[in-house]
TIFI-253561 format. One record per residue (C-alpha): residue number from 1; y, x, z. Coordinates in pm, whole numbers. Last residue first. Layout:
<sites>
+-----+--------+--------+--------+
| num |      y |      x |      z |
+-----+--------+--------+--------+
| NUM |      Y |      X |      Z |
...
+-----+--------+--------+--------+
</sites>
This chain:
<sites>
+-----+--------+--------+--------+
| num |      y |      x |      z |
+-----+--------+--------+--------+
| 408 |  -3319 |  -9281 |  -4836 |
| 407 |  -3502 |  -9452 |  -4506 |
| 406 |  -3670 |  -9746 |  -4692 |
| 405 |  -3912 |  -9462 |  -4899 |
| 404 |  -4093 |  -9621 |  -5187 |
| 403 |  -4088 |  -9341 |  -5450 |
| 402 |  -4356 |  -9381 |  -5722 |
| 401 |  -4539 |  -9114 |  -5893 |
| 400 |  -4748 |  -9128 |  -6224 |
| 399 |  -4619 |  -9416 |  -6375 |
| 398 |  -4803 |  -9513 |  -6685 |
| 397 |  -4724 |  -9351 |  -6981 |
| 396 |  -4772 |  -9570 |  -7256 |
| 395 |  -5055 |  -9758 |  -7451 |
| 394 |  -5404 |  -9923 |  -7369 |
| 393 |  -5465 |  -9890 |  -7024 |
| 392 |  -5837 |  -9979 |  -6940 |
| 391 |  -5938 | -10055 |  -6552 |
| 390 |  -6025 |  -9878 |  -6292 |
| 389 |  -6366 |  -9871 |  -6085 |
| 388 |  -6504 |  -9617 |  -5887 |
| 387 |  -6236 |  -9580 |  -5631 |
| 386 |  -6085 |  -9298 |  -5350 |
| 385 |  -5801 |  -9377 |  -5127 |
| 384 |  -5635 |  -9073 |  -4978 |
| 383 |  -5361 |  -9167 |  -4704 |
| 382 |  -5220 |  -8803 |  -4683 |
| 381 |  -4985 |  -8766 |  -4353 |
| 380 |  -4784 |  -8449 |  -4371 |
| 379 |  -4869 |  -8126 |  -4241 |
| 378 |  -4993 |  -7954 |  -4563 |
| 377 |  -4719 |  -8045 |  -4770 |
| 376 |  -4474 |  -7769 |  -4705 |
| 375 |  -4751 |  -7503 |  -4705 |
| 374 |  -4807 |  -7594 |  -5107 |
| 373 |  -5162 |  -7557 |  -5193 |
| 372 |  -5336 |  -7894 |  -5080 |
| 371 |  -5711 |  -7808 |  -5143 |
| 370 |  -5860 |  -7904 |  -4799 |
| 369 |  -5671 |  -8254 |  -4850 |
| 368 |  -5843 |  -8327 |  -5189 |
| 367 |  -6185 |  -8196 |  -5055 |
| 366 |  -6166 |  -8423 |  -4740 |
| 365 |  -6109 |  -8732 |  -4950 |
| 364 |  -6366 |  -8630 |  -5228 |
| 363 |  -6624 |  -8565 |  -4951 |
| 362 |  -6545 |  -8909 |  -4766 |
| 361 |  -6554 |  -9109 |  -5122 |
| 360 |  -6871 |  -8930 |  -5253 |
| 359 |  -7085 |  -9256 |  -5212 |
| 358 |  -7000 |  -9337 |  -5578 |
| 357 |  -6983 |  -9033 |  -5764 |
| 356 |  -7185 |  -9171 |  -6072 |
| 355 |  -6909 |  -9410 |  -6160 |
| 354 |  -6666 |  -9128 |  -6235 |
| 353 |  -6357 |  -9112 |  -6009 |
| 352 |  -6052 |  -9299 |  -5927 |
| 351 |  -5795 |  -9107 |  -5699 |
| 350 |  -5519 |  -9333 |  -5560 |
| 349 |  -5315 |  -9098 |  -5294 |
| 348 |  -5072 |  -9232 |  -5042 |
| 347 |  -4808 |  -9001 |  -4903 |
| 346 |  -4661 |  -9030 |  -4547 |
| 345 |  -4401 |  -8787 |  -4359 |
| 344 |  -4115 |  -8838 |  -4570 |
| 343 |  -4169 |  -9199 |  -4620 |
| 342 |  -4371 |  -9413 |  -4816 |
| 341 |  -4453 |  -9208 |  -5144 |
| 340 |  -4680 |  -9363 |  -5388 |
| 339 |  -4931 |  -9118 |  -5577 |
| 338 |  -5171 |  -9233 |  -5887 |
| 337 |  -5479 |  -9068 |  -6017 |
| 336 |  -5706 |  -9077 |  -6295 |
| 335 |  -6046 |  -8936 |  -6407 |
| 334 |  -6149 |  -8755 |  -6083 |
| 333 |  -6523 |  -8595 |  -6168 |
| 332 |  -6416 |  -8303 |  -6375 |
| 331 |  -6731 |  -8126 |  -6311 |
| 330 |  -6738 |  -8045 |  -5928 |
| 329 |  -6562 |  -7709 |  -5921 |
| 328 |  -6325 |  -7743 |  -6212 |
| 327 |  -6249 |  -8093 |  -6113 |
| 326 |  -6221 |  -8049 |  -5770 |
| 325 |  -5952 |  -7744 |  -5829 |
| 324 |  -5766 |  -7948 |  -6071 |
| 323 |  -5747 |  -8225 |  -5819 |
| 322 |  -5651 |  -8019 |  -5557 |
| 321 |  -5348 |  -7884 |  -5796 |
| 320 |  -5211 |  -8234 |  -5896 |
| 319 |  -4995 |  -8278 |  -5606 |
| 318 |  -4788 |  -7987 |  -5697 |
| 317 |  -4721 |  -8169 |  -6032 |
| 316 |  -4454 |  -8387 |  -5810 |
| 315 |  -4239 |  -8124 |  -5796 |
| 314 |  -4168 |  -8042 |  -5446 |
| 313 |  -3784 |  -8121 |  -5275 |
| 312 |  -3636 |  -7945 |  -4959 |
| 311 |  -3532 |  -8021 |  -4593 |
| 310 |  -3619 |  -8380 |  -4524 |
| 309 |  -3911 |  -8400 |  -4778 |
| 308 |  -3901 |  -8583 |  -5094 |
| 307 |  -4163 |  -8546 |  -5341 |
| 306 |  -3997 |  -8485 |  -5690 |
| 305 |  -3997 |  -8589 |  -6017 |
| 304 |  -3903 |  -8419 |  -6381 |
| 303 |  -3985 |  -8710 |  -6643 |
| 302 |  -4271 |  -8673 |  -6875 |
| 301 |  -4141 |  -8861 |  -7199 |
| 300 |  -3896 |  -9151 |  -7327 |
| 299 |  -3652 |  -9119 |  -7619 |
| 298 |  -3771 |  -8824 |  -7818 |
| 297 |  -3579 |  -8804 |  -8105 |
| 296 |  -3778 |  -8703 |  -8397 |
| 295 |  -3791 |  -8481 |  -8739 |
| 294 |  -3989 |  -8441 |  -9014 |
| 293 |  -4045 |  -8829 |  -9090 |
| 292 |  -3853 |  -8774 |  -9446 |
| 291 |  -3689 |  -9115 |  -9385 |
| 290 |  -3463 |  -9001 |  -9142 |
| 289 |  -3382 |  -8928 |  -8770 |
| 288 |  -3754 |  -9057 |  -8692 |
| 287 |  -3741 |  -9260 |  -8344 |
| 286 |  -3942 |  -9176 |  -7963 |
| 285 |  -4192 |  -9268 |  -7719 |
| 284 |  -4418 |  -9106 |  -7532 |
| 283 |  -4781 |  -9234 |  -7452 |
| 282 |  -4951 |  -8923 |  -7628 |
| 281 |  -5170 |  -9149 |  -7824 |
| 280 |  -5441 |  -8974 |  -8035 |
| 279 |  -5472 |  -9114 |  -8402 |
| 278 |  -5737 |  -8866 |  -8487 |
| 277 |  -5825 |  -8591 |  -8225 |
| 276 |  -6047 |  -8301 |  -8335 |
| 275 |  -6251 |  -8127 |  -8052 |
| 274 |  -6433 |  -7826 |  -8213 |
| 273 |  -6222 |  -7861 |  -8517 |
| 272 |  -5897 |  -7811 |  -8417 |
| 271 |  -5648 |  -7752 |  -8655 |
| 270 |  -5498 |  -8116 |  -8808 |
| 269 |  -5471 |  -8286 |  -8475 |
| 268 |  -5355 |  -8617 |  -8520 |
| 267 |  -5086 |  -8786 |  -8320 |
| 266 |  -4952 |  -9091 |  -8210 |
| 265 |  -4575 |  -9124 |  -8098 |
| 264 |  -4490 |  -9475 |  -7976 |
| 263 |  -4217 |  -9672 |  -8107 |
| 262 |  -3833 |  -9629 |  -8111 |
| 261 |  -3680 |  -9780 |  -8463 |
| 260 |  -3379 |  -9515 |  -8542 |
| 259 |  -3593 |  -9446 |  -8873 |
| 258 |  -3831 |  -9734 |  -8964 |
| 257 |  -4155 |  -9777 |  -8770 |
| 256 |  -4512 |  -9755 |  -8887 |
| 255 |  -4687 | -10054 |  -8755 |
| 254 |  -4928 | -10071 |  -8502 |
| 253 |  -4701 | -10323 |  -8234 |
| 252 |  -4458 | -10028 |  -8288 |
| 251 |  -4588 |  -9684 |  -8427 |
| 250 |  -4420 |  -9310 |  -8462 |
| 249 |  -4678 |  -9169 |  -8626 |
| 248 |  -4713 |  -8760 |  -8622 |
| 247 |  -4980 |  -8536 |  -8834 |
| 246 |  -5033 |  -8194 |  -8665 |
| 245 |  -5068 |  -7829 |  -8654 |
| 244 |  -4934 |  -7741 |  -8992 |
| 243 |  -4653 |  -8011 |  -8960 |
| 242 |  -4476 |  -7851 |  -8661 |
| 241 |  -4231 |  -8150 |  -8628 |
| 240 |  -3862 |  -8045 |  -8598 |
| 239 |  -3753 |  -8197 |  -8245 |
| 238 |  -3354 |  -8307 |  -8193 |
| 237 |  -3202 |  -8321 |  -7921 |
| 236 |  -2979 |  -8024 |  -7977 |
| 235 |  -3041 |  -7923 |  -8321 |
| 234 |  -3374 |  -7775 |  -8403 |
| 233 |  -3605 |  -7835 |  -8124 |
| 232 |  -4010 |  -7756 |  -8191 |
| 231 |  -4227 |  -8033 |  -8217 |
| 230 |  -4618 |  -8100 |  -8172 |
| 229 |  -4721 |  -7763 |  -8010 |
| 228 |  -5061 |  -7777 |  -7838 |
| 227 |  -5274 |  -8083 |  -7958 |
| 226 |  -5474 |  -8161 |  -7582 |
| 225 |  -5203 |  -7964 |  -7389 |
| 224 |  -4969 |  -8142 |  -7506 |
| 223 |  -4648 |  -8058 |  -7712 |
| 222 |  -4246 |  -8064 |  -7696 |
| 221 |  -4050 |  -7732 |  -7719 |
| 220 |  -3724 |  -7740 |  -7623 |
| 219 |  -3494 |  -7450 |  -7671 |
| 218 |  -3236 |  -7244 |  -7479 |
| 217 |  -3056 |  -6928 |  -7623 |
| 216 |  -2924 |  -6681 |  -7387 |
| 215 |  -2608 |  -6631 |  -7176 |
| 214 |  -2872 |  -6712 |  -6855 |
| 213 |  -2602 |  -6962 |  -6654 |
| 212 |  -2483 |  -7083 |  -6998 |
| 211 |  -2783 |  -7143 |  -7173 |
| 210 |  -2891 |  -7302 |  -6862 |
| 209 |  -2593 |  -7552 |  -6827 |
| 208 |  -2591 |  -7605 |  -7247 |
| 207 |  -2963 |  -7698 |  -7172 |
| 206 |  -2885 |  -7961 |  -6887 |
| 205 |  -2628 |  -8100 |  -7087 |
| 204 |  -2913 |  -8261 |  -7325 |
| 203 |  -3049 |  -8451 |  -6991 |
| 202 |  -3445 |  -8366 |  -6964 |
| 201 |  -3785 |  -8461 |  -6999 |
| 200 |  -4082 |  -8272 |  -6899 |
| 199 |  -4385 |  -8018 |  -7027 |
| 198 |  -4176 |  -7768 |  -7154 |
| 197 |  -3867 |  -7569 |  -7192 |
| 196 |  -3823 |  -7243 |  -7354 |
| 195 |  -3590 |  -6976 |  -7255 |
| 194 |  -3467 |  -6697 |  -7440 |
| 193 |  -3309 |  -6345 |  -7435 |
| 192 |  -3349 |  -6240 |  -7088 |
| 191 |  -3325 |  -5873 |  -7024 |
| 190 |  -3025 |  -5887 |  -6864 |
| 189 |  -3148 |  -6096 |  -6563 |
| 188 |  -2837 |  -6173 |  -6422 |
| 187 |  -2737 |  -6096 |  -6062 |
| 186 |  -2811 |  -6345 |  -5763 |
| 185 |  -2529 |  -6491 |  -5552 |
| 184 |  -2744 |  -6654 |  -5330 |
| 183 |  -2669 |  -7011 |  -5385 |
| 182 |  -2601 |  -6971 |  -5748 |
| 181 |  -2959 |  -6795 |  -5817 |
| 180 |  -3136 |  -7057 |  -5588 |
| 179 |  -2953 |  -7344 |  -5756 |
| 178 |  -3055 |  -7180 |  -6096 |
| 177 |  -3419 |  -7116 |  -6002 |
| 176 |  -3482 |  -7505 |  -5883 |
| 175 |  -3348 |  -7618 |  -6211 |
| 174 |  -3587 |  -7380 |  -6388 |
| 173 |  -3875 |  -7579 |  -6202 |
| 172 |  -3737 |  -7925 |  -6273 |
| 171 |  -3726 |  -7805 |  -6647 |
| 170 |  -4085 |  -7632 |  -6684 |
| 169 |  -4107 |  -7311 |  -6814 |
| 168 |  -4154 |  -7076 |  -7067 |
| 167 |  -3927 |  -6780 |  -6980 |
| 166 |  -3855 |  -6509 |  -7234 |
| 165 |  -3776 |  -6096 |  -7230 |
| 164 |  -3861 |  -6058 |  -6899 |
| 163 |  -3790 |  -5731 |  -6710 |
| 162 |  -4040 |  -5708 |  -6412 |
| 161 |  -3831 |  -5607 |  -6170 |
| 160 |  -3574 |  -5903 |  -6251 |
| 159 |  -3843 |  -6130 |  -6272 |
| 158 |  -3962 |  -5999 |  -5913 |
| 157 |  -3628 |  -6048 |  -5773 |
| 156 |  -3596 |  -6406 |  -5905 |
| 155 |  -3979 |  -6481 |  -5756 |
| 154 |  -3850 |  -6326 |  -5406 |
| 153 |  -3539 |  -6582 |  -5439 |
| 152 |  -3754 |  -6870 |  -5541 |
| 151 |  -3978 |  -6805 |  -5220 |
| 150 |  -3663 |  -6804 |  -5019 |
| 149 |  -3545 |  -7099 |  -5202 |
| 148 |  -3853 |  -7296 |  -5087 |
| 147 |  -4098 |  -7293 |  -5363 |
| 146 |  -4419 |  -7326 |  -5175 |
| 145 |  -4657 |  -7380 |  -5478 |
| 144 |  -4516 |  -7332 |  -5832 |
| 143 |  -4749 |  -7037 |  -5847 |
| 142 |  -4603 |  -6704 |  -6092 |
| 141 |  -4725 |  -6619 |  -6381 |
| 140 |  -4619 |  -6248 |  -6532 |
| 139 |  -4714 |  -6214 |  -6895 |
| 138 |  -4747 |  -5891 |  -7123 |
| 137 |  -4899 |  -5670 |  -6870 |
| 136 |  -5216 |  -5621 |  -7110 |
| 135 |  -5430 |  -5745 |  -6818 |
| 134 |  -5208 |  -6062 |  -6722 |
| 133 |  -5001 |  -6045 |  -6464 |
| 132 |  -5062 |  -6274 |  -6148 |
| 131 |  -4768 |  -6432 |  -5906 |
| 130 |  -4856 |  -6566 |  -5548 |
| 129 |  -5080 |  -6887 |  -5468 |
| 128 |  -5406 |  -6803 |  -5657 |
| 127 |  -5647 |  -6811 |  -5373 |
| 126 |  -5912 |  -6924 |  -5611 |
| 125 |  -5901 |  -6808 |  -5967 |
| 124 |  -6072 |  -7124 |  -6190 |
| 123 |  -6250 |  -6978 |  -6497 |
| 122 |  -6187 |  -7043 |  -6868 |
| 121 |  -6130 |  -6655 |  -6886 |
| 120 |  -5831 |  -6683 |  -6651 |
| 119 |  -5729 |  -7047 |  -6545 |
| 118 |  -5479 |  -7062 |  -6274 |
| 117 |  -5371 |  -7383 |  -6062 |
| 116 |  -5032 |  -7517 |  -6078 |
| 115 |  -4894 |  -7246 |  -6318 |
| 114 |  -4522 |  -7085 |  -6383 |
| 113 |  -4436 |  -6847 |  -6684 |
| 112 |  -4273 |  -6506 |  -6739 |
| 111 |  -4328 |  -6343 |  -7055 |
| 110 |  -4286 |  -5981 |  -7163 |
| 109 |  -4263 |  -5957 |  -7588 |
| 108 |  -4555 |  -5864 |  -7729 |
| 107 |  -4599 |  -6222 |  -7926 |
| 106 |  -4249 |  -6165 |  -8084 |
| 105 |  -3941 |  -6319 |  -8006 |
| 104 |  -3624 |  -6239 |  -8228 |
| 103 |  -3507 |  -6602 |  -8239 |
| 102 |  -3663 |  -6653 |  -8546 |
| 101 |  -4022 |  -6515 |  -8452 |
| 100 |  -3992 |  -6821 |  -8189 |
|  99 |  -3990 |  -7065 |  -8488 |
|  98 |  -4259 |  -6837 |  -8661 |
|  97 |  -4461 |  -6846 |  -8348 |
|  96 |  -4426 |  -7245 |  -8332 |
|  95 |  -4579 |  -7252 |  -8692 |
|  94 |  -4898 |  -7024 |  -8599 |
|  93 |  -4957 |  -7174 |  -8263 |
|  92 |  -5263 |  -7414 |  -8451 |
|  91 |  -5424 |  -7100 |  -8614 |
|  90 |  -5454 |  -6922 |  -8283 |
|  89 |  -5640 |  -7258 |  -8146 |
|  88 |  -5864 |  -7279 |  -8446 |
|  87 |  -5990 |  -6886 |  -8450 |
|  86 |  -6007 |  -6978 |  -8086 |
|  85 |  -6262 |  -7250 |  -8062 |
|  84 |  -6080 |  -7559 |  -7872 |
|  83 |  -6191 |  -7727 |  -7620 |
|  82 |  -6000 |  -7981 |  -7390 |
|  81 |  -6101 |  -8102 |  -7066 |
|  80 |  -5953 |  -8406 |  -6950 |
|  79 |  -5715 |  -8577 |  -6675 |
|  78 |  -5549 |  -8851 |  -6616 |
|  77 |  -5242 |  -8924 |  -6383 |
|  76 |  -5002 |  -8873 |  -6680 |
|  75 |  -4865 |  -8528 |  -6541 |
|  74 |  -5234 |  -8423 |  -6503 |
|  73 |  -5219 |  -8066 |  -6641 |
|  72 |  -5471 |  -8158 |  -6904 |
|  71 |  -5740 |  -7883 |  -6892 |
|  70 |  -5801 |  -7603 |  -7146 |
|  69 |  -6133 |  -7445 |  -7220 |
|  68 |  -6114 |  -7157 |  -7531 |
|  67 |  -6424 |  -7105 |  -7706 |
|  66 |  -6546 |  -6774 |  -7879 |
|  65 |  -6829 |  -6900 |  -8051 |
|  64 |  -7158 |  -6655 |  -8014 |
|  63 |  -7383 |  -6914 |  -7887 |
|  62 |  -7418 |  -7247 |  -8066 |
|  61 |  -7567 |  -7515 |  -7872 |
|  60 |  -7304 |  -7777 |  -7989 |
|  59 |  -7017 |  -7608 |  -8189 |
|  58 |  -7089 |  -7789 |  -8567 |
|  57 |  -7189 |  -8074 |  -8361 |
|  56 |  -6841 |  -8125 |  -8331 |
|  55 |  -6727 |  -8236 |  -7947 |
|  54 |  -6605 |  -8582 |  -7897 |
|  53 |  -6899 |  -8714 |  -7746 |
|  52 |  -6899 |  -8431 |  -7457 |
|  51 |  -6576 |  -8534 |  -7387 |
|  50 |  -6679 |  -8639 |  -7009 |
|  49 |  -6689 |  -8975 |  -6789 |
|  48 |  -6525 |  -9226 |  -7052 |
|  47 |  -6322 |  -9090 |  -7325 |
|  46 |  -6124 |  -9397 |  -7373 |
|  45 |  -5931 |  -9287 |  -7067 |
|  44 |  -5728 |  -9071 |  -7290 |
|  43 |  -5643 |  -9272 |  -7559 |
|  42 |  -5757 |  -9368 |  -7905 |
|  41 |  -5582 |  -9523 |  -8181 |
|  40 |  -5799 |  -9668 |  -8405 |
|  39 |  -5841 |  -9634 |  -8801 |
|  38 |  -5640 |  -9899 |  -9010 |
|  37 |  -5352 |  -9644 |  -9068 |
|  36 |  -5599 |  -9407 |  -9233 |
|  35 |  -5749 |  -9671 |  -9446 |
|  34 |  -5397 |  -9728 |  -9570 |
|  33 |  -5351 |  -9346 |  -9611 |
|  32 |  -5619 |  -9349 |  -9901 |
|  31 |  -5953 |  -9216 |  -9933 |
|  30 |  -6134 |  -9141 |  -9576 |
|  29 |  -6517 |  -9109 |  -9578 |
|  28 |  -6734 |  -9335 |  -9362 |
|  27 |  -7116 |  -9351 |  -9332 |
|  26 |  -7209 |  -9605 |  -9084 |
|  25 |  -7268 |  -9529 |  -8727 |
|  24 |  -7071 |  -9835 |  -8596 |
|  23 |  -6734 |  -9664 |  -8671 |
|  22 |  -6614 |  -9594 |  -8330 |
|  21 |  -6970 |  -9458 |  -8299 |
|  20 |  -6921 |  -9210 |  -8566 |
|  19 |  -6608 |  -9108 |  -8391 |
|  18 |  -6770 |  -9033 |  -8064 |
|  17 |  -7082 |  -8876 |  -8241 |
|  16 |  -6883 |  -8609 |  -8400 |
|  15 |  -6962 |  -8486 |  -8733 |
|  14 |  -6884 |  -8713 |  -9002 |
|  13 |  -6598 |  -8890 |  -8854 |
|  12 |  -6444 |  -8586 |  -8736 |
|  11 |  -6478 |  -8404 |  -9024 |
|  10 |  -6352 |  -8674 |  -9232 |
|   9 |  -6044 |  -8711 |  -9020 |
|   8 |  -5971 |  -8325 |  -9069 |
|   7 |  -6014 |  -8321 |  -9444 |
|   6 |  -5811 |  -8618 |  -9500 |
|   5 |  -5514 |  -8452 |  -9319 |
|   4 |  -5517 |  -8135 |  -9498 |
|   3 |  -5536 |  -8309 |  -9825 |
|   2 |  -5205 |  -8483 |  -9737 |
|   1 |  -5197 |  -8853 |  -9858 |
+-----+--------+--------+--------+
</sites>
């Protein structure tokens, strides 16, 4: 058993109330892999109404520690706050940056990316519907709201002017950019040398299509906000596990799988001491490619889906923007969300909130509608349902968005 895995598990079970409670507050010290495999798997909704119990006591009420606060993107319909101390966060990124460096990409290189809601210095930036340049001018980020073809063309010209060396981007947005480039006969971004795909599953042919379109290297990075990078594309479709940051298991009915056997991907963070995640279910599915268990094939991940309008499509995660704004301002009160599109003009939103906010249903309903960021969605009929009770979910990613349109 690797010492780094043993150390982080013993640290978590010794320093976090969350894990001590799982053990019935009895003393625990991990010694063997057999003991590790008996530890419970944890899921997002097991955190309850906040993540405070999973914070290490070494970081509670300790001034002077540089803390980074992140927010899960909500692509599963569930939302949690994620905390890192900056030193651990930087350490978690080292192996990924070594992979990028082999392709000629450095931390100082100019980058373009997209955001649903924008947080700067751990705070929400209101009215962030346009682009934002970081203080060091190394990153230009664009809002993914209102991405009609004209907006995409405008963004493309701004990227041409900015001259990024690389893009960090979701496949669904990149596909829209490719379409806008072709439809409007836009020039190549000659500065662009590398594109890193994140956050969604896609067909292997898409990578080849993009590489040909932009004449640059295209790679897939598999990760979660909660864990940072998990795997980095080696050969097409094959993900090399970034073992300095995570320990990965692939389980079927709670047992380790054999190469080629599909199971649920469960990950332990090796670097985050502030909020250590031990045997954390990603909800994604994959299989090992060999007995070494250093490369995996992702079989089922987060899909790129769209809200279908009569004249355009809108990426589903734009529906998350109002939730992220509400959670930022009211304290992470929305714990779970599901969306159903019933017609071109009608979308049902089902929100589950913390029990202590029972009676706030009308306010939450109006706040969701008020904070819709994409202009194309504002004129739709929104059926927003707010609940304070929901059942536990044990394994796999539930469907975030359903299309139930008879007219299609």
